[in-house]
C-alpha positions in Angstrom: -11.0 -56.7 21.9 -10.0 -55.0 18.6 -13.6 -54.7 17.5 -14.7 -53.0 20.8 -11.8 -50.6 20.5 -12.6 -49.7 16.9 -16.4 -49.3 17.8 -15.5 -46.7 20.4 -12.4 -45.0 18.8 -13.8 -44.4 15.3 -17.0 -42.7 16.3 -15.0 -40.6 18.9 -12.6 -39.6 16.2 -15.4 -38.6 13.8 -17.1 -36.6 16.5 -13.9 -34.9 17.3 -13.2 -33.9 13.7 -16.8 -32.6 13.3 -16.4 -30.5 16.4 -13.1 -29.2 15.2 -14.4 -28.2 11.8 -17.4 -26.4 13.4 -15.2 -24.6 15.8 -12.8 -23.5 13.1 -15.7 -22.2 11.0 -17.0 -20.2 14.0 -13.6 -18.7 14.6 -13.2 -17.7 11.0 -16.6 -16.0 11.0 -15.6 -14.1 14.1 -12.3 -13.0 12.6 -14.1 -11.7 9.5 -16.2 -9.5 11.7 -13.3 -7.9 13.4 -11.3 -5.1 11.7 -7.9 -6.2 10.4 -5.2 -4.9 12.8 -2.7 -2.5 11.3 1.0 -3.2 11.8 3.4 -0.5 12.9 5.1 -0.6 9.5 1.8 0.0 7.7 0.9 2.9 10.1 4.3 4.5 9.5 4.0 4.1 5.7 0.5 5.7 5.7 1.7 8.6 7.8 4.7 9.1 5.5 2.5 9.1 2.4 0.0 11.6 4.0 2.9 13.9 4.9 4.3 13.7 1.4 0.8 14.4 -0.1 0.5 17.5 2.1 3.9 18.7 1.1 3.0 18.2 -2.6 -0.3 20.0 -2.1 1.6 23.0 -0.7 4.4 22.8 -3.3 4.7 25.7 -5.6 7.2 25.3 -8.5 9.9 27.9 -8.7 9.1 30.8 -11.1 11.6 31.1 -13.8 12.3 34.7 -14.7 12.9 35.0 -18.4 13.6 38.1 -20.3 12.1 37.3 -23.6 13.8 40.3 -25.3 17.2 39.1 -24.1 16.6 35.6 -25.3 15.5 36.8 -28.7 18.7 38.9 -29.0 20.8 35.9 -28.0 19.0 33.7 -30.6 19.7 36.3 -33.3 23.4 36.6 -32.3 23.7 32.8 -32.5 22.2 32.9 -35.9 24.4 35.7 -37.2 27.7 35.7 -35.3 29.3 38.2 -37.8 26.8 40.9 -37.1 27.9 43.3 -34.2 25.4 44.6 -31.7 
């Protein structure tokens, strides 16, 4: 009785595993063909980065108004504090 059970069960088990491996391989190949779905978090991060990049492209640094003559006078005063203007 045990021999009959093993003669039927082992080949059935082997055939089942072979079918499973072939099915898994087929499913993996189909998944590789499909584009990877984007999560909500990834979409949000991409939109935030693109918004930031647009802001940085439009950014103009503030222009510093310098009066070079005044700065030179101040530098000279700091060098010679005894000398009146």
